[in-house]
C-alpha positions, 0 to 999 in steps of 0.5 A: 276319194275313199276309193283312191285312198284305199287303192293307195294304201293297197299299192303301198302294201303291195310294194312292201311285199316285194323288195325293190331297189328304190332310185336314190341319189347314189348307187345301191346293190342289194342281194336277194335269195331265191325267194326274193328275200334279203339274204339271211345272215347264215348265207346261201346254199352252194347251189342256190339262185340269188339276185343282184338288185342294182339301184341306179341313182336319179342323178348321175354326176360322173359319166362312164361305164359301170360294172358289177364285180363278184369275187370269192376267196378263190378269185380276185378283181383281176380274174373275178368270179363274175364281171358284167357291164351294166352299160354306159351312164351319163348325166342325160341317162333316162333309162331304168333305175333298177337292174336285176341280175339273177345268178346260180351259184352251182354254175360257179362251183369250181371257183367256190371253196367247198368248205364255205366261202363268201361273195364280195360284190361291188359296182365299179366305174370305168377306171376302177373307182368303186361306186358301192359295195355290198356286205359280204354274203356267206356261201355255206359249205358244199357237203355234197362236193366235200363227200365227192372229194373224200370219196375220190381221194379214198378211191384214189388211195385204194387204186394207188395201194393196189398199184403199189401192191402189184409193183411189190408183187412184181419185184418179189416175183423177180427176186424169187426168179433170181433166187431160183436161178441161184439155186439151180446154179448151186444144184448144177455145181453140186451135181458136177462135183458129185459126178467127178467124185463118183468118177474117182470112186468108180475108177479106184474100184475098177480092176485096172486101177487096182492092178496099177496100184499093185504094180506101183507098190511092187515097183516101190518095194523092188526099188527099195530092195535094189538100193539096199542091196547096192548100198555096200558095206564099205559105203556103210563103213565110210558113212560111219566114219564120216558121222564119227568125224563129224561128231568129234569135230563138233565136240572139239 
């Protein structure tokens, strides 16, 4: 008898060391960390394993399929983080009353908020009725992913800055080439004007041009003398009379 008593006490102590879901008359869901302990208030690491321990009641009053559903701040019941069928359960169910499901948060990294998130877990019956909900489980901030995101944004900024700088240099080069064309066109115009001005200066300094200018001056002098010579005294007298009459007429 003493041996049986000692064995019973040992069995109780052994069971107390390993948390298990005890069959009850209601569905239960317990979240254990990677060490098999209840999740602490500070939550889980973003890459940690965790175990869902689903307790099936000893007496099932409503038949139907059961599902475990997990959502986060980035998911919803329509597209949850995790959804798994636990099977069909009826009044004649005689299977296991403790279902363990182990998951790894790193597998769902893309659906977790790297700044910190939570797991909302419940057991759902076909049709949408909720059998039981667990308290929200905190998922700590993923500093590694945050650093990766920051590093990626930083290098993306540098790459964009480099691209912008290259574009600005290209536009500046195009502007410089355009200005060079303007300068060349202006220089060509100045050379053109200078050549024509030099041609005129050269022509004026040529002997033939000087002879032509001298001939033109001599012709002008001869024409003036010819006109003066042909302008007779009578014509001059008539001109004087006309001026006198015009003057007298204005005086009267």
